[in-house]
C-alpha positions as semicolon CSV with decimal commas, in nm:
position;residue;x (nm);y (nm);z (nm)
1;M;-2,295;-0,342;1,982
2;A;-2,573;-0,356;1,722
3;G;-2,403;-0,086;1,514
4;L;-2,072;-0,271;1,531
5;N;-2,238;-0,594;1,419
6;V;-2,389;-0,420;1,117
7;S;-2,047;-0,284;1,021
8;I;-1,890;-0,628;1,053
9;A;-2,166;-0,768;0,832
10;F;-2,087;-0,493;0,580
11;F;-1,719;-0,596;0,579
12;F;-1,812;-0,957;0,508
13;L;-2,054;-0,854;0,234
14;A;-1,802;-0,623;0,067
15;I;-1,529;-0,888;0,070
16;G;-1,767;-1,157;-0,058
17;V;-1,899;-0,943;-0,345
18;C;-1,547;-0,838;-0,447
19;Q;-1,429;-1,198;-0,438
20;A;-1,718;-1,295;-0,667
21;L;-1,622;-1,011;-0,904
22;R;-1,266;-1,143;-0,914
23;Q;-1,377;-1,492;-1,009
24;L;-1,609;-1,356;-1,277
25;S;-1,337;-1,129;-1,418
26;K;-1,094;-1,420;-1,438
27;R;-1,339;-1,613;-1,654
28;L;-1,428;-1,326;-1,886
29;L;-1,097;-1,139;-1,926
30;S;-0,751;-1,226;-2,047
31;P;-0,480;-1,260;-1,781
32;G;-0,325;-0,927;-1,882
33;A;-0,651;-0,735;-1,865
34;Y;-0,739;-0,901;-1,537
35;G;-0,402;-0,825;-1,375
36;C;-0,381;-0,462;-1,488
37;L;-0,744;-0,358;-1,472
38;A;-0,998;-0,586;-1,305
39;S;-0,794;-0,703;-1,006
40;E;-0,676;-0,350;-0,923
41;L;-1,023;-0,201;-0,966
42;V;-1,188;-0,466;-0,746
43;G;-0,907;-0,451;-0,489
44;S;-0,937;-0,072;-0,465
45;L;-1,314;-0,102;-0,437
46;Q;-1,281;-0,351;-0,150
47;L;-1,012;-0,148;0,026
48;C;-1,200;0,181;-0,002
49;M;-1,533;0,044;0,126
50;S;-1,365;-0,128;0,420
51;C;-1,150;0,169;0,517
52;L;-1,432;0,424;0,492
53;E;-1,657;0,216;0,717
54;L;-1,370;0,158;0,958
55;R;-1,286;0,527;0,957
56;M;-1,649;0,603;1,042
57;L;-1,630;0,363;1,336
58;A;-1,308;0,525;1,457
59;D;-1,457;0,877;1,439
60;I;-1,800;0,804;1,585
61;G;-1,779;0,474;1,770
62;L;-1,555;0,604;2,048
63;W;-1,823;0,835;2,192
64;A;-2,144;0,703;2,033
65;G;-2,076;0,331;2,064
66;G;-1,868;0,312;2,376
67;F;-1,583;0,104;2,232
68;G;-1,223;0,215;2,227
69;P;-0,948;0,226;1,965
70;D;-0,849;-0,133;2,045
71;V;-1,163;-0,252;1,862
72;V;-1,083;-0,045;1,553
73;L;-0,718;-0,155;1,546
74;T;-0,816;-0,520;1,582
75;L;-1,060;-0,487;1,294
76;L;-0,794;-0,306;1,092
77;F;-0,545;-0,589;1,139
78;L;-0,802;-0,855;1,050
79;L;-0,922;-0,663;0,744
80;F;-0,573;-0,610;0,605
81;T;-0,494;-0,976;0,665
82;V;-0,802;-1,069;0,460
83;H;-0,714;-0,808;0,197
84;G;-0,362;-0,944;0,161
85;A;-0,493;-1,299;0,122
86;S;-0,771;-1,211;-0,125
87;F;-0,627;-0,933;-0,344
88;D;-0,476;-1,187;-0,587
89;G;-0,165;-0,984;-0,667
90;A;-0,332;-0,642;-0,672
91;S;-0,178;-0,362;-0,468
92;A;-0,469;-0,109;-0,467
93;N;-0,203;0,154;-0,395
94;P;-0,055;0,387;-0,660
95;T;0,285;0,413;-0,489
96;I;0,325;0,033;-0,497
97;S;0,239;0,026;-0,868
98;L;0,492;0,304;-0,932
99;Q;0,750;0,110;-0,732
100;E;0,695;-0,193;-0,956
101;F;0,744;0,033;-1,260
102;L;1,071;0,173;-1,121
103;L;1,190;-0,183;-1,046
104;L;1,132;-0,277;-1,414
105;E;0,862;-0,523;-1,306
106;S;0,590;-0,342;-1,503
107;N;0,589;-0,136;-1,823
108;L;0,445;0,212;-1,869
109;A;0,115;0,100;-2,026
110;A;0,045;-0,156;-1,753
111;T;0,132;0,093;-1,479
112;A;-0,095;0,360;-1,630
113;A;-0,379;0,105;-1,653
114;K;-0,329;0,010;-1,287
115;L;-0,336;0,372;-1,174
116;L;-0,657;0,439;-1,367
117;A;-0,817;0,124;-1,228
118;Q;-0,718;0,220;-0,873
119;G;-0,870;0,565;-0,914
120;A;-1,191;0,421;-1,057
121;G;-1,209;0,157;-0,783
122;T;-1,171;0,404;-0,497
123;G;-1,429;0,635;-0,659
124;M;-1,675;0,347;-0,684
125;G;-1,599;0,247;-0,326
126;W;-1,674;0,597;-0,201
127;A;-2,003;0,608;-0,398
128;V;-2,119;0,265;-0,277
129;T;-2,030;0,335;0,087
130;T;-2,203;0,674;0,078
131;L;-2,516;0,507;-0,061
132;Y;-2,496;0,242;0,212
133;W;-2,469;0,513;0,479
134;S;-2,775;0,689;0,336
135;W;-2,989;0,390;0,437
136;E;-2,911;0,474;0,803
137;L;-2,915;0,116;0,922
138;T;-2,751;0,220;1,251
139;D;-2,723;0,529;1,468
140;F;-2,361;0,554;1,356
141;H;-2,472;0,603;0,997
142;L;-2,732;0,858;1,101
143;I;-2,465;1,063;1,277
144;Q;-2,228;1,016;0,982
145;N;-2,488;1,158;0,742
146;L;-2,547;1,456;0,970
147;I;-2,179;1,551;0,984
148;A;-2,081;1,442;0,633
149;S;-2,142;1,783;0,474
150;E;-1,924;1,952;0,737
151;C;-1,635;1,706;0,756
152;S;-1,303;1,856;0,852
153;S;-0,956;1,795;0,719
154;S;-0,760;1,493;0,842
155;I;-0,447;1,711;0,864
156;R;-0,426;1,792;1,235
157;T;-0,072;1,925;1,246
158;S;0,147;2,162;1,047
159;L;0,166;2,102;0,672
160;H;0,535;2,009;0,669
161;H;0,496;1,777;0,965
162;A;0,195;1,610;0,803
163;A;0,385;1,551;0,478
164;F;0,676;1,412;0,679
165;V;0,443;1,176;0,870
166;E;0,281;1,039;0,553
167;G;0,620;1,010;0,384
168;T;0,767;0,825;0,682
169;C;0,474;0,582;0,690
170;S;0,514;0,517;0,319
171;F;0,891;0,475;0,362
172;L;0,850;0,212;0,635
173;L;0,571;0,030;0,451
174;H;0,773;0,005;0,130
175;L;1,083;-0,111;0,314
176;V;0,877;-0,396;0,461
177;L;0,729;-0,471;0,118
178;L;1,071;-0,486;-0,044
179;K;1,208;-0,705;0,231
180;L;0,917;-0,951;0,224
181;R;0,830;-0,963;-0,146
182;Q;1,005;-1,299;-0,196
183;R;0,860;-1,452;0,120
184;R;0,565;-1,690;0,128
185;S;0,218;-1,538;0,170
186;M;0,164;-1,702;0,509
187;Y;0,447;-1,487;0,648
188;R;0,416;-1,179;0,427
189;V;0,044;-1,109;0,472
190;P;0,027;-1,091;0,856
191;A;0,356;-0,899;0,867
192;L;0,218;-0,634;0,631
193;A;-0,111;-0,622;0,823
194;A;0,078;-0,570;1,150
195;T;0,288;-0,295;0,986
196;V;-0,021;-0,110;0,860
197;T;-0,187;-0,142;1,202
198;F;0,119;-0,005;1,384
199;L;0,159;0,286;1,141
200;T;-0,210;0,371;1,166
201;Y;-0,195;0,369;1,546
202;T;0,115;0,590;1,545
203;A;0,034;0,838;1,268
204;G;-0,346;0,838;1,278
205;P;-0,382;1,134;1,517
206;F;-0,177;1,356;1,282
207;T;-0,294;1,275;0,927
208;G;-0,536;0,983;0,945
209;A;-0,247;0,758;0,832
210;F;-0,355;0,685;0,474
211;F;-0,013;0,651;0,295
212;N;-0,220;0,561;-0,012
213;P;-0,286;0,851;-0,254
214;A;-0,597;0,695;-0,410
215;L;-0,758;0,611;-0,075
216;A;-0,676;0,953;0,072
217;T;-0,829;1,126;-0,232
218;A;-1,159;0,943;-0,188
219;A;-1,169;0,979;0,191
220;T;-1,057;1,331;0,270
221;F;-0,999;1,557;-0,032
222;H;-1,362;1,676;-0,029
223;C;-1,341;1,791;0,335
224;S;-1,292;2,156;0,426
225;G;-1,007;2,293;0,631
226;S;-0,720;2,242;0,387
227;S;-0,667;2,345;0,026
228;F;-0,633;2,104;-0,264
229;W;-0,259;2,179;-0,285
230;D;-0,220;2,105;0,086
231;Y;-0,382;1,766;0,031
232;V;-0,158;1,700;-0,271
233;Q;0,158;1,776;-0,073
234;V;0,061;1,557;0,221
235;Y;-0,121;1,263;0,062
236;W;0,040;1,244;-0,284
237;L;0,389;1,389;-0,268
238;G;0,461;1,265;0,085
239;P;0,396;0,893;0,012
240;L;0,571;0,920;-0,325
241;A;0,883;1,065;-0,164
242;G;0,874;0,793;0,103
243;M;0,851;0,521;-0,162
244;L;1,147;0,665;-0,357
245;A;1,356;0,692;-0,039
246;A;1,278;0,330;0,057
247;L;1,363;0,203;-0,291
248;L;1,689;0,396;-0,302
249;L;1,791;0,277;0,045
250;Y;1,703;-0,086;-0,025
251;Q;1,837;-0,114;-0,380
252;G;2,106;0,150;-0,376
253;N;1,965;0,275;-0,706
254;I;1,643;0,315;-0,901
255;P;1,667;0,061;-1,187
256;R;1,427;0,246;-1,420
257;L;1,635;0,564;-1,400
258;F;1,995;0,444;-1,362
259;Q;2,182;0,118;-1,310
260;K;2,478;0,245;-1,109
261;N;2,460;0,163;-0,740
262;L;2,489;0,493;-0,555
263;L;2,496;0,370;-0,195
264;Y;2,663;0,031;-0,183
265;S;2,994;-0,084;-0,325
266;Q;2,958;-0,370;-0,571
267;K;3,162;-0,632;-0,392
268;S;3,163;-0,990;-0,500
269;K;2,958;-1,233;-0,295
270;Y;3,209;-1,512;-0,364
271;K;3,541;-1,547;-0,187
272;I;3,835;-1,660;-0,400
273;P;3,996;-1,969;-0,244
274;K;4,362;-1,947;-0,152
275;T;4,442;-2,238;-0,381
276;R;4,297;-2,041;-0,671
277;V;4,513;-1,741;-0,583
278;A;4,815;-1,968;-0,580
279;A;4,723;-2,101;-0,923
280;H;4,708;-1,745;-1,048
281;V;5,056;-1,676;-0,921
282;E;5,184;-1,982;-1,104
283;G;5,044;-1,852;-1,432
284;D;4,689;-1,994;-1,450
285;E;4,555;-1,668;-1,598
286;P;4,256;-1,803;-1,800
287;C;4,106;-1,994;-1,506
288;Q;4,136;-1,696;-1,273
289;K;3,979;-1,470;-1,535
290;R;3,680;-1,699;-1,566
291;K;3,649;-1,703;-1,188
292;G;3,648;-1,323;-1,181
293;E;3,379;-1,307;-1,445
294;K;3,156;-1,539;-1,245
295;S;3,206;-1,333;-0,932
296;N;3,098;-1,011;-1,100
297;S;2,732;-1,081;-1,033
298;K;2,469;-0,824;-0,955
299;P;2,463;-0,763;-0,579
300;H;2,146;-0,800;-0,378
301;A;2,093;-0,503;-0,156
């Protein structure tokens, strides 16, 4: 239990330091620079440090610490609940930033800045966590350092199946995000945390269940057993395809690329009263025309 307590203390420290960095960035930077750069960088830093330490517990704790996957999944749910409450609008996930771009919620420059910040944040998170492991505060970290140079690929199934698994996880996650994006944080945050926990439990044995290209790059691309192109197909192209499929299914189109709804007929949400139809028959053409114009609103998928 001592090793687990040290890891929990590390989670608290990482979250506290990142929260302090957010407050400092808000004071020093403009809102635009904070939203596109600082918040995404700090969010990715926090996410990467937490997930790497949790991944270490999942790999080593089962046989070296004597605790089962229920402990890791509980910590995962709690961590993602805290992340959702503290990220301050950051996604720390390239596919979510690209989704915002395709929904016309972010321009090209802002999206590019977010992607760069996410890459830098995950790189910093990997460097800080590796340094922390080198101190060998627990037996877990000692074992982690011994096996770090010989880590194996997280792809434990065929390449096509692995890409399908990561794409499916991304598809389900983005469907939940799209459905809940207008909901209050008190409902959205635990629902997303529960979704991530379920997907990790289901897909973890096959691919590690990252469904986040930046996080997967920092966590597993340096491991042997798969080529760089294999990693790209599974951890980059798979989640990207899942995001596009979720957006197309939910919206019926991709607003950045085309406006026409490809999946759903554009029916009016408003029913024309019978009295209005009768007025039209009697020759009230201008009123009925105005009613038709009002009804031709953009449908919500």
